N, CA, C and O of each residue as an XYZ file, in Angstrom:
560
protein
N       0.832     -1.179      0.000
C       0.000      0.000      0.000
C       0.882      1.250      0.000
O       1.822      1.354      0.788
N       0.573      2.188     -0.883
C       1.309      3.440     -0.975
C       0.649      4.484     -0.083
O      -0.572      4.642     -0.084
N       1.476      5.189      0.673
C       0.964      6.222      1.571
C       1.405      7.588      1.059
O       2.528      7.742      0.580
N       0.537      8.561      1.158
C       0.841      9.932      0.764
C       1.509     10.627      1.954
O       0.839     11.179      2.827
N       2.832     10.586      1.968
C       3.558     11.131      3.114
C       3.446     12.650      3.201
O       3.535     13.217      4.290
N       3.253     13.308      2.068
C       3.036     14.763      2.108
C       1.743     15.082      2.858
O       1.704     15.994      3.684
N       0.689     14.325      2.565
C      -0.589     14.533      3.261
C      -0.447     14.196      4.744
O      -1.009     14.883      5.597
N       0.304     13.140      5.047
C       0.518     12.779      6.449
C       1.272     13.886      7.177
O       0.967     14.183      8.332
N       2.245     14.495      6.521
C       2.980     15.593      7.156
C       2.077     16.811      7.374
O       2.248     17.534      8.356
N       1.136     17.042      6.487
C       0.179     18.136      6.712
C      -0.680     17.840      7.942
O      -0.964     18.733      8.740
N      -1.089     16.579      8.086
C      -1.854     16.195      9.284
C      -0.986     16.319     10.535
O      -1.464     16.747     11.586
N       0.290     15.943     10.421
C       1.220     16.091     11.537
C       1.318     17.564     11.944
O       1.334     17.881     13.133
N       1.383     18.457     10.962
C       1.422     19.886     11.245
C       0.163     20.317     12.000
O       0.241     21.106     12.942
N      -0.990     19.800     11.589
C      -2.232     20.083     12.320
C      -2.123     19.593     13.765
O      -2.561     20.269     14.696
N      -1.533     18.410     13.935
C      -1.366     17.851     15.281
C      -0.482     18.735     16.150
O      -0.866     19.072     17.271
N       0.697     19.119     15.657
C       1.603     19.882     16.515
C       1.064     21.281     16.800
O       1.373     21.863     17.839
N       0.262     21.823     15.884
C      -0.318     23.146     16.130
C      -1.522     23.103     17.059
O      -1.817     24.086     17.740
N      -2.220     21.972     17.091
C      -3.434     21.879     17.915
C      -3.242     21.057     19.184
O      -3.927     21.279     20.182
N      -2.301     20.100     19.144
C      -2.149     19.167     20.261
C      -3.260     18.132     20.313
O      -3.406     17.436     21.317
N      -4.046     18.019     19.250
C      -5.182     17.092     19.188
C      -4.669     15.648     19.167
O      -4.079     15.206     18.181
N      -4.897     14.931     20.250
C      -4.372     13.568     20.376
C      -4.971     12.614     19.354
O      -4.308     11.654     18.963
N      -6.198     12.842     18.909
C      -6.801     11.979     17.885
C      -6.006     12.073     16.586
O      -5.760     11.059     15.932
N      -5.605     13.284     16.212
C      -4.765     13.442     15.019
C      -3.408     12.807     15.277
O      -2.853     12.156     14.392
N      -2.867     12.985     16.471
C      -1.587     12.376     16.819
C      -1.604     10.871     16.629
O      -0.639     10.298     16.123
N      -2.689     10.223     17.029
C      -2.787      8.763     16.851
C      -2.831      8.375     15.376
O      -2.385      7.288     15.009
N      -3.366      9.256     14.526
C      -3.403      8.988     13.082
C      -2.005      8.992     12.473
O      -1.711      8.195     11.582
N      -1.151      9.880     12.950
C       0.115     10.130     12.261
C       1.343      9.568     12.966
O       2.407      9.471     12.354
N       1.223      9.198     14.228
C       2.376      8.693     14.984
C       2.203      7.208     15.252
O       1.205      6.778     15.830
N       3.175      6.444     14.828
C       3.193      4.993     15.042
C       3.351      4.717     16.539
O       4.088      5.433     17.216
N       2.674      3.697     17.067
C       2.801      3.402     18.506
C       4.236      3.108     18.948
O       4.582      3.330     20.109
N       5.072      2.610     18.032
C       6.459      2.279     18.363
C       7.436      3.401     18.011
O       8.646      3.178     17.982
N       6.933      4.584     17.747
C       7.778      5.691     17.301
C       8.820      6.071     18.346
O       8.597      5.963     19.552
N       9.967      6.520     17.836
C      11.054      7.036     18.677
C      11.383      8.444     18.201
O      11.540      8.687     17.005
N      11.484      9.367     19.150
C      11.754     10.762     18.837
C      13.025     11.203     19.544
O      13.097     11.206     20.773
N      14.032     11.578     18.750
C      15.274     12.124     19.301
C      15.108     13.638     19.372
O      14.731     14.282     18.393
N      15.393     14.189     20.537
C      15.196     15.615     20.767
C      16.336     16.152     21.619
O      16.910     15.413     22.419
N      16.674     17.435     21.460
C      17.728     17.995     22.311
C      17.316     18.108     23.777
O      18.149     18.437     24.622
N      16.056     17.843     24.093
C      15.570     17.972     25.468
C      15.705     16.683     26.271
O      15.413     16.665     27.467
N      16.148     15.598     25.619
C      16.240     14.311     26.316
C      17.394     13.496     25.741
O      17.528     13.404     24.521
N      18.233     12.898     26.599
C      19.332     12.078     26.086
C      18.850     10.761     25.476
O      19.545     10.167     24.652
N      17.688     10.315     25.872
C      17.112      9.073     25.349
C      15.935      9.414     24.443
O      15.298     10.452     24.622
N      15.639      8.547     23.468
C      14.472      8.822     22.629
C      13.190      8.820     23.459
O      13.042      8.042     24.402
N      12.282      9.693     23.094
C      10.941      9.678     23.666
C      10.106      8.770     22.778
O      10.330      8.714     21.569
N       9.152      8.064     23.355
C       8.463      6.995     22.625
C       6.977      7.261     22.434
O       6.290      7.738     23.338
N       6.497      6.938     21.230
C       5.071      6.949     20.931
C       4.429      8.321     21.065
O       5.107      9.339     21.200
N       3.108      8.317     21.025
C       2.353      9.564     21.131
C       2.659     10.286     22.438
O       2.804     11.508     22.446
N       2.757      9.556     23.531
C       3.059     10.194     24.817
C       4.399     10.918     24.775
O       4.549     11.996     25.352
N       5.367     10.324     24.093
C       6.670     10.971     23.956
C       6.575     12.279     23.196
O       7.191     13.278     23.567
N       5.788     12.260     22.118
C       5.673     13.503     21.351
C       4.897     14.555     22.123
O       5.179     15.748     22.013
N       3.934     14.121     22.894
C       3.201     15.074     23.731
C       4.128     15.721     24.760
O       3.916     16.870     25.148
N       5.161     14.986     25.208
C       6.162     15.581     26.108
C       6.922     16.698     25.399
O       7.171     17.755     25.979
N       7.288     16.456     24.137
C       7.992     17.477     23.350
C       7.117     18.720     23.221
O       7.571     19.842     23.444
N       5.856     18.501     22.857
C       4.940     19.635     22.731
C       4.776     20.355     24.065
O       4.641     21.578     24.098
N       4.785     19.606     25.157
C       4.663     20.211     26.482
C       5.820     21.143     26.797
O       5.619     22.218     27.362
N       7.033     20.735     26.432
C       8.206     21.590     26.645
C       8.056     22.874     25.835
O       8.259     23.975     26.348
N       7.696     22.717     24.558
C       7.579     23.891     23.694
C       6.443     24.807     24.143
O       6.615     26.024     24.217
N       5.284     24.221     24.442
C       4.134     25.047     24.846
C       4.323     25.630     26.250
O       3.750     26.672     26.569
N       5.120     24.965     27.086
C       5.422     25.530     28.394
C       6.208     26.824     28.274
O       6.019     27.748     29.065
N       7.088     26.889     27.285
C       7.918     28.074     27.072
C       7.256     29.088     26.144
O       7.380     30.298     26.334
N       6.548     28.572     25.134
C       5.936     29.428     24.108
C       4.484     28.975     23.960
O       4.163     28.233     23.032
N       3.608     29.409     24.856
C       2.245     28.871     24.898
C       1.452     29.027     23.601
O       0.588     28.203     23.300
N       1.741     30.075     22.836
C       0.990     30.315     21.602
C       1.747     29.848     20.361
O       1.448     30.297     19.254
N       2.717     28.959     20.527
C       3.558     28.522     19.415
C       2.716     27.943     18.273
O       1.772     27.182     18.486
N       3.097     28.335     17.059
C       2.505     27.778     15.847
C       3.639     27.490     14.875
O       4.549     28.299     14.694
N       3.563     26.327     14.259
C       4.557     25.900     13.293
C       4.012     26.090     11.886
O       2.815     25.933     11.646
N       4.906     26.432     10.956
C       4.587     26.376      9.535
C       5.606     25.458      8.882
O       6.771     25.417      9.277
N       5.157     24.738      7.896
C       6.024     23.831      7.150
C       6.566     24.607      5.960
O       5.810     24.978      5.062
N       7.866     24.854      5.949
C       8.497     25.680      4.927
C       9.002     24.866      3.742
O       8.980     25.342      2.607
N       9.454     23.646      3.998
C      10.025     22.824      2.931
C       9.877     21.364      3.301
O       9.986     20.990      4.469
N       9.629     20.543      2.294
C       9.416     19.119      2.521
C      10.050     18.351      1.372
O       9.804     18.655      0.205
N      10.862     17.362      1.699
C      11.466     16.488      0.698
C      11.106     15.059      1.074
O      11.353     14.620      2.197
N      10.519     14.338      0.122
C      10.089     12.959      0.362
C      10.897     12.036     -0.539
O      11.014     12.265     -1.743
N      11.452     10.993      0.063
C      12.158      9.970     -0.704
C      11.854      8.621     -0.074
O      12.317      8.324      1.027
N      11.075      7.807     -0.774
C      10.684      6.512     -0.234
C       9.891      6.697      1.043
O       8.881      7.401      1.064
N      10.359      6.053      2.122
C       9.663      6.172      3.409
C      10.338      7.186      4.340
O      10.137      7.160      5.554
N      11.139      8.077      3.749
C      11.837      9.109      4.517
C      11.370     10.500      4.092
O      11.050     10.739      2.927
N      11.341     11.408      5.064
C      10.954     12.793      4.812
C      11.940     13.700      5.536
O      12.309     13.451      6.684
N      12.359     14.752      4.847
C      13.123     15.834      5.472
C      12.224     17.062      5.464
O      11.595     17.368      4.451
N      12.162     17.755      6.575
C      11.262     18.904      6.686
C      11.978     20.074      7.343
O      12.803     19.911      8.242
N      11.631     21.257      6.859
C      12.114     22.493      7.474
C      10.885     23.268      7.933
O       9.969     23.526      7.152
N      10.881     23.631      9.195
C       9.755     24.327      9.815
C      10.186     25.723     10.270
O      11.374     26.012     10.413
N       9.195     26.570     10.489
C       9.405     27.812     11.214
C       8.381     27.831     12.330
O       7.210     27.521     12.114
N       8.820     28.193     13.518
C       7.868     28.324     14.616
C       7.882     29.754     15.118
O       8.922     30.410     15.190
N       6.682     30.214     15.465
C       6.486     31.588     15.930
C       5.650     31.568     17.191
O       4.773     30.721     17.363
N       5.931     32.498     18.053
C       5.118     32.621     19.252
C       5.715     33.638     20.202
O       6.577     34.436     19.835
N       5.234     33.588     21.428
C       5.652     34.523     22.464
C       6.264     33.751     23.624
O       5.675     32.795     24.127
N       7.444     34.174     24.039
C       8.114     33.525     25.166
C       7.338     33.869     26.437
O       7.594     34.882     27.089
N       6.384     33.000     26.769
C       5.484     33.265     27.881
C       5.688     32.387     29.092
O       4.942     32.494     30.066
N       6.698     31.508     29.052
C       6.974     30.617     30.171
C       8.458     30.325     30.266
O       9.212     30.619     29.338
N       8.877     29.756     31.370
C      10.293     29.439     31.604
C      10.814     28.489     30.527
O      10.131     27.544     30.132
N      12.033     28.756     30.061
C      12.697     27.874     29.101
C      14.150     27.754     29.511
O      14.863     28.757     29.563
N      14.593     26.566     29.799
C      15.952     26.244     30.247
C      16.464     27.249     31.283
O      17.597     27.724     31.209
N      15.613     27.550     32.231
C      15.996     28.437     33.317
C      15.784     29.915     33.051
O      15.991     30.737     33.943
N      15.375     30.267     31.842
C      15.132     31.675     31.509
C      13.654     31.968     31.735
O      12.800     31.372     31.079
N      13.340     32.883     32.660
C      11.925     33.193     32.907
C      11.289     33.861     31.692
O      11.986     34.396     30.830
N       9.976     33.825     31.634
C       9.224     34.427     30.531
C       9.640     35.879     30.327
O       9.800     36.637     31.284
N       9.811     36.253     29.054
C      10.196     37.626     28.715
C       9.077     38.376     28.002
O       9.097     39.605     27.936
N       8.105     37.649     27.469
C       7.060     38.283     26.676
C       7.506     38.643     25.274
O       6.751     39.260     24.523
N       8.731     38.263     24.908
C       9.263     38.596     23.583
C       8.698     37.653     22.525
O       8.477     36.468     22.778
N       8.472     38.206     21.339
C       8.093     37.385     20.192
C       9.327     36.655     19.689
O      10.426     37.210     19.667
N       9.137     35.412     19.287
C      10.244     34.618     18.759
C       9.848     34.025     17.414
O       8.688     33.691     17.172
N      10.848     33.906     16.549
C      10.709     33.233     15.261
C      11.932     32.343     15.139
O      13.061     32.833     15.126
N      11.715     31.042     15.050
C      12.814     30.080     15.101
C      12.635     29.040     14.005
O      11.525     28.564     13.769
N      13.714     28.694     13.347
C      13.699     27.612     12.375
C      13.935     26.279     13.063
O      14.482     26.220     14.164
N      13.519     25.224     12.405
C      13.760     23.864     12.897
C      13.832     22.938     11.692
O      13.166     23.162     10.682
N      14.638     21.908     11.808
C      14.736     20.883     10.773
C      14.516     19.533     11.415
O      14.868     19.315     12.575
N      13.933     18.633     10.653
C      13.683     17.293     11.185
C      13.722     16.276     10.058
O      13.368     16.563      8.915
N      14.162     15.086     10.417
C      14.166     13.950      9.500
C      13.244     12.889     10.071
O      13.279     12.591     11.265
N      12.424     12.327      9.204
C      11.410     11.352      9.610
C      11.569     10.071      8.815
O      12.011     10.078      7.666
N      11.197      8.972      9.454
C      11.038      7.688      8.766
C       9.626      7.222      9.081
O       9.136      7.384     10.198
N       8.987      6.644      8.083
C       7.595      6.213      8.208
C       7.482      4.699      8.120
O       8.260      4.046      7.425
N       6.515      4.154      8.824
C       6.135      2.740      8.725
C       4.612      2.693      8.747
O       3.975      3.319      9.593
N       4.044      1.953      7.821
C       2.579      1.845      7.734
C       1.918      3.219      7.630
O       0.821      3.422      8.151
N       2.577      4.155      6.964
C       2.008      5.478      6.745
C       2.062      6.415      7.935
O       1.484      7.502      7.896
N       2.757      6.003      9.006
C       2.855      6.843     10.204
C       4.318      7.057     10.582
O       5.192      6.264     10.232
N       4.557      8.137     11.298
C       5.919      8.459     11.734
C       6.367      7.426     12.757
O       5.708      7.206     13.773
N       7.511      6.792     12.465
C       8.072      5.824     13.418
C       9.410      6.316     13.977
O       9.902      5.791     14.976
N       9.991      7.324     13.329
C      11.279      7.835     13.794
C      11.388      9.308     13.402
O      11.093      9.683     12.267
N      11.815     10.133     14.357
C      12.072     11.547     14.072
C      13.335     11.961     14.800
O      13.519     11.670     15.982
N      14.204     12.649     14.069
C      15.331     13.338     14.673
C      15.161     14.795     14.305
O      15.276     15.165     13.137
N      14.888     15.621     15.298
C      14.599     17.023     15.044
C      15.540     17.934     15.803
O      16.051     17.586     16.868
N      15.759     19.118     15.227
C      16.640     20.083     15.865
C      16.122     21.495     15.631
O      16.263     22.031     14.531
N      15.525     22.103     16.652
C      15.196     23.522     16.533
C      16.474     24.347     16.652
O      17.461     23.886     17.224
N      16.458     25.548     16.118
C      17.605     26.445     16.221
C      17.613     27.056     17.625
O      17.166     28.182     17.842
N      18.136     26.275     18.561
C      18.129     26.705     19.963
C      18.982     27.945     20.195
O      18.661     28.762     21.059
N      20.059     28.095     19.439
C      20.899     29.282     19.603
C      20.099     30.535     19.243
O      20.169     31.539     19.951
N      19.344     30.480     18.152
C      18.507     31.627     17.769
C      17.452     31.898     18.836
O      17.218     33.050     19.202
N      16.820     30.844     19.333
C      15.794     31.017     20.362
C      16.388     31.654     21.616
O      15.829     32.609     22.156
N      17.514     31.127     22.075
C      18.150     31.676     23.276
C      18.563     33.131     23.074
O      18.463     33.942     23.995
N      19.026     33.460     21.872
C      19.378     34.848     21.575
C      18.171     35.767     21.618
O      18.246     36.882     22.134
N      17.064     35.296     21.075
C      15.861     36.130     21.018
C      15.243     36.373     22.394
O      14.571     37.383     22.604
N      15.465     35.456     23.325
C      14.899     35.657     24.668
C      15.927     36.259     25.635
O      15.684     36.356     26.838
N      17.081     36.660     25.084
C      18.077     37.355     25.893
C      18.911     36.460     26.778
O      19.450     36.916     27.786
N      19.027     35.188     26.420
C      19.763     34.242     27.261
C      21.215     34.063     26.829
O      21.931     33.247     27.409
N      21.658     34.807     25.827
C      23.037     34.698     25.356
C      23.779     36.003     25.609
O      23.163     37.067     25.667
N      25.092     35.927     25.759
C      25.864     37.163     25.865
C      25.703     37.978     24.575
O      25.489     37.398     23.510
N      25.801     39.302     24.652
C      25.592     40.145     23.466
C      26.425     39.730     22.257
O      25.955     39.839     21.124
N      27.644     39.259     22.474
C      28.503     38.878     21.350
C      27.930     37.714     20.541
O      28.283     37.546     19.374
N      27.062     36.916     21.137
C      26.493     35.761     20.438
C      25.081     36.009     19.912
O      24.516     35.133     19.258
N      24.508     37.153     20.173
C      23.130     37.434     19.723
C      23.087     37.841     18.285
O      22.011     38.112     17.753
């Protein structure tokens, strides 16, 4: 069976922007592993991804992602995102600043049975830290 991974990524975008667990179950494989800079070990399944969203929404409650670029090859996808929002909560020890942030992120996905089974993602944490004033001026 052929799966439309572009359509699945659009649904994934709906999931990360809404946090709707029903959509999450559609697009995330139960055995999925997510590598993130917030955890030394992979986070697993829908619950793991909800943890990632919790970290992001804890720091940027109004965060919204846009999908800027998508490359599909077989059962693999490379994606470039932009996220926007307001730094409204603590992030890595930096209290809320109320500043608007715009941050890029890249991620690589592998799919099984039409759902995400593996993601390695990297937001531009240096840009985010600079925008919330957490870096020395020379690095901003």
